[in-house]
C-alpha positions as CSV (number, residue, x, y, z in Angstrom):
1,M,127.9,88.6,126.9
2,D,127.0,89.0,130.7
3,R,124.0,91.8,130.5
4,Q,124.3,92.0,134.3
5,L,127.7,92.6,135.0
6,F,127.3,95.8,132.3
7,A,124.4,96.9,134.3
8,E,126.2,96.9,137.5
9,K,129.3,98.8,135.7
10,L,127.0,101.6,134.8
11,Q,125.2,101.7,138.4
12,E,128.3,101.7,140.0
13,A,129.3,104.7,137.7
14,Q,126.5,106.5,138.5
15,V,127.1,106.0,142.4
16,L,130.4,107.1,142.0
17,K,130.3,109.6,139.2
18,Q,133.0,107.6,137.6
19,P,132.5,107.0,133.4
20,I,133.4,104.1,132.3
21,A,134.4,103.3,128.6
22,P,131.9,103.0,125.9
23,L,129.8,99.7,126.0
24,T,130.2,99.6,122.2
25,S,134.2,99.7,122.4
26,T,134.3,97.2,125.1
27,I,132.0,94.6,123.6
28,P,132.0,95.3,120.3
29,D,128.9,92.9,119.1
30,I,126.4,94.7,121.2
31,T,123.0,94.8,120.1
32,V,120.6,96.9,120.6
33,D,118.4,94.4,122.5
34,D,121.2,93.9,124.4
35,A,121.2,97.6,125.2
36,Y,117.6,97.7,126.3
37,A,118.1,94.6,128.2
38,I,121.1,96.0,130.4
39,Q,118.7,99.1,131.0
40,L,115.9,97.0,132.1
41,L,118.2,95.1,134.5
42,Q,119.1,98.7,135.9
43,I,115.7,99.9,136.4
44,A,114.4,96.1,138.2
45,S,117.5,96.8,140.4
46,K,116.1,100.3,141.6
47,Q,112.9,99.3,141.8
48,Q,114.2,96.9,144.3
49,E,115.8,99.7,146.2
50,G,112.3,101.3,146.3
51,K,111.8,103.3,143.6
52,H,109.1,103.8,141.4
53,I,108.8,104.3,137.8
54,V,107.0,107.6,136.9
55,G,107.7,108.1,133.6
56,K,109.7,107.5,130.2
57,K,111.6,110.0,128.1
58,I,112.2,109.8,124.6
59,G,115.2,110.5,122.9
60,L,116.9,111.3,119.5
61,T,113.4,112.3,118.0
62,S,115.1,114.7,115.6
63,K,116.2,113.4,112.0
64,V,119.7,115.2,112.3
65,M,120.1,113.4,115.7
66,Q,119.3,110.3,114.2
67,Q,121.8,110.5,111.1
68,Q,124.3,111.1,113.5
69,F,124.0,107.9,115.3
70,N,123.4,106.3,112.5
71,V,119.6,105.1,113.3
72,S,116.3,105.2,112.2
73,E,114.3,105.6,115.3
74,P,114.4,107.2,118.4
75,D,115.3,105.6,121.9
76,Y,114.0,105.7,125.4
77,G,114.6,105.6,128.8
78,H,112.3,105.1,132.2
79,I,112.2,108.2,134.6
80,L,112.2,107.4,138.4
81,S,110.5,108.7,141.4
82,N,114.1,109.9,142.6
83,M,114.2,111.7,139.3
84,V,112.0,114.2,139.3
85,E,112.4,118.1,140.8
86,V,109.6,120.7,140.7
87,D,109.7,123.7,139.0
88,G,111.7,126.7,140.2
89,A,114.1,124.2,142.3
90,T,117.8,124.7,143.0
91,I,119.7,121.6,142.1
92,S,123.1,120.5,143.4
93,L,125.5,119.6,140.1
94,N,127.1,117.2,142.4
95,H,124.5,115.0,141.3
96,F,125.7,114.7,138.1
97,I,128.6,113.6,135.8
98,Q,128.8,115.8,132.9
99,P,125.2,117.3,132.6
100,K,123.4,118.7,129.9
101,L,119.7,120.3,129.4
102,E,117.5,119.8,127.3
103,F,114.2,121.6,126.7
104,E,110.8,119.4,126.2
105,I,107.2,119.1,126.5
106,A,105.7,116.8,129.0
107,F,102.5,114.4,128.3
108,V,100.7,113.4,131.7
109,L,98.4,110.2,131.0
110,K,95.2,109.6,132.4
111,K,94.9,106.0,130.4
112,D,97.0,103.0,129.6
113,L,98.7,103.0,126.8
114,Y,99.7,99.7,125.4
115,G,101.1,98.7,121.9
116,P,101.5,97.7,119.0
117,N,99.4,99.7,116.6
118,I,98.8,102.8,119.0
119,T,97.8,106.2,117.0
120,V,98.0,110.0,117.0
121,E,94.4,109.8,118.1
122,D,95.1,107.0,120.8
123,V,97.5,109.3,122.2
124,I,95.4,112.3,122.1
125,E,92.4,110.2,124.2
126,A,94.7,109.2,126.8
127,T,96.6,112.1,127.2
128,D,95.3,114.1,130.7
129,Y,97.4,117.4,129.6
130,I,100.5,118.7,128.9
131,V,103.2,120.5,130.8
132,P,106.5,122.1,130.0
133,A,109.7,120.3,131.2
134,L,112.9,120.3,131.5
135,E,115.4,117.2,131.3
136,V,119.3,117.2,132.9
137,I,120.6,114.3,130.8
138,D,123.7,112.9,131.8
139,S,126.2,110.2,130.1
140,R,128.1,107.3,132.5
141,I,129.8,106.8,129.4
142,A,133.2,108.9,129.4
143,D,133.0,112.3,127.3
144,W,129.8,111.1,125.9
145,K,131.5,109.1,123.7
146,I,128.3,107.1,122.9
147,Q,126.9,105.4,120.0
148,F,123.1,104.7,120.0
149,E,124.0,101.0,122.3
150,D,125.4,103.3,124.7
151,T,122.7,105.8,125.6
152,V,120.1,103.2,125.2
153,A,122.2,100.8,128.2
154,D,122.9,104.3,130.2
155,N,118.8,104.8,130.3
156,G,118.7,107.1,127.6
157,S,121.5,109.3,129.3
158,S,118.6,110.4,131.8
159,A,119.1,112.1,135.0
160,M,116.8,114.3,136.2
161,V,113.3,116.1,135.3
162,I,112.1,119.6,135.9
163,I,108.2,119.6,135.4
164,G,106.0,122.8,134.8
165,E,103.4,123.6,137.1
166,R,100.6,124.7,134.9
167,P,98.9,122.2,133.1
168,T,97.2,122.3,129.5
169,K,94.7,120.2,127.6
170,L,95.5,119.0,124.1
171,L,92.4,120.2,122.6
172,D,93.0,123.8,123.7
173,V,96.6,124.6,121.5
174,D,97.8,123.7,117.8
175,L,100.7,121.2,119.1
176,P,103.2,121.3,116.7
177,H,103.0,125.3,116.5
178,I,103.9,125.7,119.5
179,G,106.9,127.9,119.7
180,M,109.8,128.2,122.8
181,N,111.8,130.5,123.9
182,V,115.1,129.9,126.1
183,Y,116.8,132.1,128.4
184,R,120.1,131.4,130.2
185,N,120.5,133.9,133.2
186,G,118.2,136.1,131.9
187,E,119.3,136.7,128.0
188,L,117.6,134.5,125.1
189,F,120.3,131.6,123.4
190,D,117.5,129.7,121.8
191,S,114.2,129.2,120.3
192,A,112.2,126.5,118.4
193,A,108.6,125.2,117.7
194,A,106.8,121.8,118.8
195,A,107.2,120.8,115.4
196,A,111.4,119.8,115.9
197,V,110.3,116.6,117.4
198,M,109.4,114.2,114.5
199,G,107.0,117.0,113.1
200,D,104.3,116.4,115.9
201,P,105.3,115.2,119.5
202,L,102.2,113.2,119.5
203,R,103.8,110.8,116.8
204,A,106.9,110.4,119.5
205,V,104.4,109.5,122.1
206,A,102.8,106.8,119.5
207,W,105.9,105.6,118.7
208,L,107.2,104.9,122.3
209,A,103.8,103.2,123.1
210,N,104.4,100.9,120.2
211,K,108.0,100.4,120.7
212,L,107.8,99.2,124.4
213,S,105.4,96.5,123.4
214,K,108.3,94.7,121.8
215,Y,109.7,94.1,125.2
216,H,106.0,94.0,127.0
217,I,106.4,97.3,129.0
218,G,103.1,99.9,128.3
219,L,102.4,103.6,129.3
220,Q,100.7,103.8,132.6
221,A,98.0,106.6,133.4
222,G,99.6,108.6,135.8
223,E,102.8,108.2,134.5
224,F,104.3,111.2,132.1
225,V,106.3,110.9,128.5
226,L,109.1,113.3,127.6
227,A,108.1,113.6,123.9
228,G,112.0,114.5,123.3
229,A,114.2,118.0,122.7
230,L,113.1,120.7,120.7
231,T,116.3,122.2,120.5
232,A,120.5,120.8,120.9
233,A,121.3,119.7,124.5
234,V,123.1,122.6,126.5
235,T,125.9,122.1,128.8
236,I,125.3,123.0,132.0
237,E,127.5,125.6,134.5
238,D,127.5,126.2,138.3
239,G,125.5,128.9,138.8
240,D,123.1,128.7,135.7
241,T,119.3,129.7,135.7
242,F,117.7,128.7,132.7
243,V,114.0,129.1,131.9
244,A,112.1,127.8,129.2
245,E,108.8,129.5,128.2
246,F,106.3,128.3,125.8
247,A,103.3,130.0,124.1
248,H,100.1,129.0,125.5
249,L,101.5,126.4,128.2
250,G,103.7,128.7,130.5
251,A,107.1,128.4,131.6
252,V,109.4,125.8,133.3
253,S,112.8,127.0,135.0
254,A,115.6,125.6,137.3
255,T,118.8,127.0,138.6
256,F,122.3,124.9,139.1
257,R,124.9,125.0,141.8
258,L,127.6,122.8,142.9
259,K,126.4,123.4,146.2
260,G,122.6,123.5,145.2
261,E,119.7,122.9,147.9
262,K,118.8,119.4,146.6
């Protein structure tokens, strides 16, 4: 298969806001390695345009989602410098095709992590602090009709990240038991605990460092890692304001409009 061709198709879909058919239907024999190669070709192209990698995201961290995609592990994508917004931002929905929002914890690293054999203890040592985060996911695949290889090739369906401003040291919290309440337009609509992410988000970050080593990629000091969604993704509508409040970590928020400021 022509990996470069499909990398270009996905990039064009993102630019034109016109989704394409699932890669898994167009190329039924696509492998996970093909999909990650297609992802990396897009990232390399965007780096050549002047964007740089500022973080990674982990997806499909819950058993329910893995069963839905018939896989036994999460997936990941890259976060680029043009994909990050500040807490409280008003964001234009015109950036996206079919956006949804997830609520996560971000790990900001002070040391490099290169697998294999990275442990939870290694992640603790490498983490500078954690912050609450929102992740806008979007699919360049029509109608979200994705299989595992589709979302991997599509950079983990990533689109934008809103990072909270209040840093918290890992040693100050019992991470798996951190609770979260999520509000849409002032009304509580969901809640969860950090243990929803693989029992402990630290395990997700360790998994990522080890998985990346297969492709000779590491997590680097100064980058952040979105460890995975605590709840199901929610569709974003014009005018929505979302606030995710985390016990001990503070809150993060964003407003979405068809004619936003950004």
